[in-house]
MDTraj code that builds the backbone (N, CA, C; nanometers):
import mdtraj as md
import numpy as np

residues = "MET ARG ASP ARG LYS SER ASP THR ALA HIS ARG SER ALA ALA GLU ARG LYS ILE GLY ARG THR LEU ARG LYS GLY GLU VAL VAL ASP HIS LEU ASN GLU ASP LYS THR ASP GLN SER PRO ILE ASN LEU ASP VAL LYS SER ARG SER VAL HIS THR SER GLY HIS ASN LYS MET ARG GLY LEU SER LYS LEU ARG LYS ALA LEU ARG ALA PHE LYS ASN ARG GLU LYS VAL TYR".split()
xyz = np.array([
    [4.7094, -1.8555, 0.2610],
    [4.7710, -1.9864, 0.2720],
    [4.8497, -1.9947, 0.4029],
    [4.8442, -2.1087, 0.4658],
    [4.9104, -2.1264, 0.5945],
    [5.0579, -2.1570, 0.5764],
    [5.1359, -2.1073, 0.6697],
    [5.2799, -2.1290, 0.6676],
    [5.3104, -2.2562, 0.7462],
    [5.3536, -2.3602, 0.6785],
    [5.3797, -2.4893, 0.7432],
    [5.4885, -2.4792, 0.8504],
    [5.5835, -2.3891, 0.8317],
    [5.6912, -2.3742, 0.9303],
    [5.6330, -2.3282, 1.0640],
    [5.5423, -2.2302, 1.0613],
    [5.4826, -2.1821, 1.1866],
    [5.3842, -2.2843, 1.2428],
    [5.3206, -2.3626, 1.1540],
    [5.2314, -2.4683, 1.2013],
    [5.3070, -2.5683, 1.2874],
    [5.4262, -2.6052, 1.2434],
    [5.5035, -2.7033, 1.3196],
    [5.5715, -2.6393, 1.4401],
    [5.5983, -2.5077, 1.4351],
    [5.6663, -2.4403, 1.5464],
    [5.5816, -2.4436, 1.6724],
    [5.4525, -2.4114, 1.6617],
    [5.3708, -2.4113, 1.7827],
    [5.3416, -2.5534, 1.8294],
    [5.3341, -2.6469, 1.7371],
    [5.3145, -2.7866, 1.7773],
    [5.4383, -2.8380, 1.8522],
    [5.5573, -2.8050, 1.8022],
    [5.6815, -2.8468, 1.8682],
    [5.6933, -2.7843, 2.0066],
    [5.6585, -2.6557, 2.0176],
    [5.6645, -2.5877, 2.1470],
    [5.5664, -2.6512, 2.2456],
    [5.4472, -2.6861, 2.1988],
    [5.3479, -2.7493, 2.2858],
    [5.3938, -2.8886, 2.3285],
    [5.4564, -2.9623, 2.2373],
    [5.5071, -3.0957, 2.2715],
    [5.6162, -3.0871, 2.3774],
    [5.7039, -2.9881, 2.3649],
    [5.8070, -2.9695, 2.4682],
    [5.7424, -2.9363, 2.6018],
    [5.6379, -2.8552, 2.5988],
    [5.5699, -2.8144, 2.7224],
    [5.5075, -2.9349, 2.7941],
    [5.4400, -3.0236, 2.7185],
    [5.3709, -3.1358, 2.7822],
    [5.4581, -3.2600, 2.7949],
    [5.5758, -3.2582, 2.7289],
    [5.6703, -3.3684, 2.7441],
    [5.6386, -3.4925, 2.6637],
    [5.5591, -3.4791, 2.5587],
    [5.5284, -3.5927, 2.4718],
    [5.4832, -3.5394, 2.3358],
    [5.4720, -3.6295, 2.2389],
    [5.4215, -3.5868, 2.1079],
    [5.2695, -3.5745, 2.1132],
    [5.2177, -3.4917, 2.0275],
    [5.0725, -3.4748, 2.0219],
    [5.0086, -3.5996, 1.9629],
    [4.8954, -3.6348, 2.0155],
    [4.8225, -3.7510, 1.9662],
    [4.7296, -3.7098, 1.8537],
    [4.6836, -3.8088, 1.7798],
    [4.5879, -3.7831, 1.6736],
    [4.4623, -3.7214, 1.7360],
    [4.4137, -3.6145, 1.6767],
    [4.2937, -3.5492, 1.7280],
    [4.3221, -3.4381, 1.8274],
    [4.4490, -3.4174, 1.8643],
    [4.4842, -3.3086, 1.9549],
    [4.5309, -3.1875, 1.8744],
    [4.4920, -3.0703, 1.9208],
    [4.5325, -2.9458, 1.8553],
    [4.5927, -2.8530, 1.9591],
    [4.6684, -2.7562, 1.9102],
    [4.7299, -2.6573, 1.9973],
    [4.6480, -2.5294, 1.9884],
    [4.6057, -2.4798, 2.1035],
    [4.5257, -2.3575, 2.1102],
    [4.6130, -2.2441, 2.1631],
    [4.6081, -2.1294, 2.0973],
    [4.6783, -2.0101, 2.1452],
    [4.5820, -1.9355, 2.2368],
    [4.6111, -1.9316, 2.3646],
    [4.5187, -1.8762, 2.4622],
    [4.4902, -1.7283, 2.4413],
    [4.5909, -1.6524, 2.3974],
    [4.5683, -1.5098, 2.3747],
    [4.5283, -1.4805, 2.2302],
    [4.5049, -1.5866, 2.1519],
    [4.4609, -1.5801, 2.0125],
    [4.5625, -1.5149, 1.9189],
    [4.6876, -1.4975, 1.9647],
    [4.7952, -1.4448, 1.8812],
    [4.8773, -1.5629, 1.8308],
    [4.8572, -1.5996, 1.7050],
    [4.9226, -1.7186, 1.6510],
    [5.0730, -1.7031, 1.6351],
    [5.1240, -1.5816, 1.6478],
    [5.2689, -1.5628, 1.6389],
    [5.3363, -1.5786, 1.7742],
    [5.2592, -1.5828, 1.8818],
    [5.3126, -1.5978, 2.0178],
    [5.3260, -1.7465, 2.0503],
    [5.4485, -1.7977, 2.0403],
    [5.4731, -1.9402, 2.0627],
    [5.5216, -1.9704, 2.2043],
    [5.5058, -1.8766, 2.2972],
    [5.5532, -1.9007, 2.4336],
    [5.4716, -2.0132, 2.4975],
    [5.5378, -2.0991, 2.5748],
    [5.4686, -2.2135, 2.6346],
    [5.3474, -2.1748, 2.7190],
    [5.3534, -2.0619, 2.7847],
    [5.2402, -2.0209, 2.8686],
    [5.1167, -1.9862, 2.7845],
    [5.1379, -1.9532, 2.6562],
    [5.0279, -1.9176, 2.5674],
    [4.9677, -2.0390, 2.4967],
    [5.0324, -2.1545, 2.5049],
    [4.9878, -2.2724, 2.4311],
    [4.9167, -2.3720, 2.5221],
    [4.8082, -2.4285, 2.4707],
    [4.7333, -2.5289, 2.5442],
    [4.6955, -2.6399, 2.4469],
    [4.7098, -2.7643, 2.4887],
    [4.6757, -2.8787, 2.4048],
    [4.5350, -2.9246, 2.4408],
    [4.4495, -2.9357, 2.3389],
    [4.3101, -2.9759, 2.3591],
    [4.2708, -3.0765, 2.2514],
    [4.1655, -3.1500, 2.2801],
    [4.1102, -3.2337, 2.1742],
    [4.0448, -3.1416, 2.0721],
    [4.0353, -3.1864, 1.9501],
    [3.9772, -3.1036, 1.8445],
    [3.8331, -3.0648, 1.8790],
    [3.7558, -3.1562, 1.9372],
    [3.6159, -3.1263, 1.9674],
    [3.6036, -3.0191, 2.0764],
    [3.6877, -3.0260, 2.1790],
    [3.6848, -2.9249, 2.2855],
    [3.7281, -2.7896, 2.2298],
    [3.8302, -2.7897, 2.1466],
    [3.8796, -2.6668, 2.0852],
    [3.7712, -2.6012, 1.9984],
    [3.7056, -2.6809, 1.9151],
    [3.6021, -2.6284, 1.8268],
    [3.4828, -2.5765, 1.9047],
    [3.4389, -2.6515, 2.0057],
    [3.3224, -2.6063, 2.0829],
    [3.3538, -2.4773, 2.1584],
    [3.4771, -2.4608, 2.2024],
    [3.5156, -2.3366, 2.2694],
    [3.5071, -2.2172, 2.1765],
    [3.5540, -2.2349, 2.0536],
    [3.5458, -2.1260, 1.9560],
    [3.4009, -2.0981, 1.9178],
    [3.3198, -2.2027, 1.9066],
    [3.1794, -2.1830, 1.8735],
    [3.1065, -2.1079, 1.9840],
    [3.1401, -2.1356, 2.1091],
    [3.0785, -2.0634, 2.2210],
    [3.1148, -1.9159, 2.2158],
    [3.2425, -1.8870, 2.1857],
    [3.2853, -1.7477, 2.1759],
    [3.2147, -1.6774, 2.0613],
    [3.1968, -1.7472, 1.9505],
    [3.1269, -1.6895, 1.8359],
    [2.9821, -1.6592, 1.8742],
    [2.9213, -1.7495, 1.9491],
    [2.7847, -1.7287, 1.9957],
    [2.7748, -1.6106, 2.0909],
    [2.8748, -1.5946, 2.1780],
    [2.8753, -1.4812, 2.2693],
    [2.8873, -1.3502, 2.1928],
    [2.9634, -1.3502, 2.0849],
    [2.9772, -1.2301, 2.0035],
    [2.8431, -1.1905, 1.9442],
    [2.7668, -1.2885, 1.8952],
    [2.6350, -1.2602, 1.8393],
    [2.5414, -1.2086, 1.9476],
    [2.5502, -1.2670, 2.0658],
    [2.4660, -1.2231, 2.1769],
    [2.4998, -1.0804, 2.2174],
    [2.6280, -1.0497, 2.2268],
    [2.6680, -0.9131, 2.2625],
    [2.6203, -0.8126, 2.1585],
    [2.6290, -0.8493, 2.0307],
    [2.5828, -0.7617, 1.9241],
    [2.4325, -0.7387, 1.9354],
    [2.3581, -0.8432, 1.9634],
    [2.2127, -0.8308, 1.9774],
    [2.1763, -0.7442, 2.0977],
    [2.2499, -0.7597, 2.2083],
    [2.2220, -0.6783, 2.3265],
    [2.2517, -0.5306, 2.3014],
    [2.3617, -0.5023, 2.2319],
    [2.3931, -0.3632, 2.1972],
    [2.2843, -0.3042, 2.1089],
    [2.2384, -0.3825, 2.0117],
    [2.1339, -0.3349, 1.9212],
    [2.0043, -0.3095, 1.9986],
    [1.9733, -0.3976, 2.0929],
    [1.8518, -0.3802, 2.1735],
    [1.8606, -0.2526, 2.2564],
    [1.9762, -0.2304, 2.3168],
    [1.9935, -0.1096, 2.3978],
    [1.9805, 0.0158, 2.3126],
    [2.0287, 0.0081, 2.1886],
    [2.0210, 0.1231, 2.0976],
    [1.8950, 0.1225, 2.0142],
    [1.8072, 0.0252, 2.0372],
    [1.6806, 0.0094, 1.9654],
    [1.7003, -0.0048, 1.8146],
    [1.8035, -0.0803, 1.7777],
    [1.8310, -0.1059, 1.6373],
    [1.7770, -0.2426, 1.5996],
    [1.7543, -0.2639, 1.4718],
    [1.7141, -0.3962, 1.4228],
    [1.8394, -0.4816, 1.4102],
    [1.8309, -0.6047, 1.4585],
    [1.9457, -0.6951, 1.4550],
    [1.9550, -0.7629, 1.3190],
    [1.8409, -0.7971, 1.2625],
    [1.8421, -0.8744, 1.1367],
    [1.7953, -0.7912, 1.0214],
])
top = md.Topology()
chain = top.add_chain()
for i, resn in enumerate(residues, 1):
    res = top.add_residue(resn, chain, resSeq=i)
    for name in ("N", "CA", "C"):
        top.add_atom(name, md.element.get_by_symbol(name[0]), res)
traj = md.Trajectory(xyz[None], top)
């Protein structure tokens, strides 16, 4: 279960960083993927679609890296 206090903490920190309230459809991304790091340099405001597509690309790269490792080791991927 998500902690609502920490959910609002990173949103508040991001709002202070950009100098306005977040708009509908905007999310806060933790650049170093550490959700406990609320430092302004670690926070970036993105639209939900850009944020999701970025994570999907990373997920795809993980699958590609796994397949390449398996190919190098001559293992079956599936």
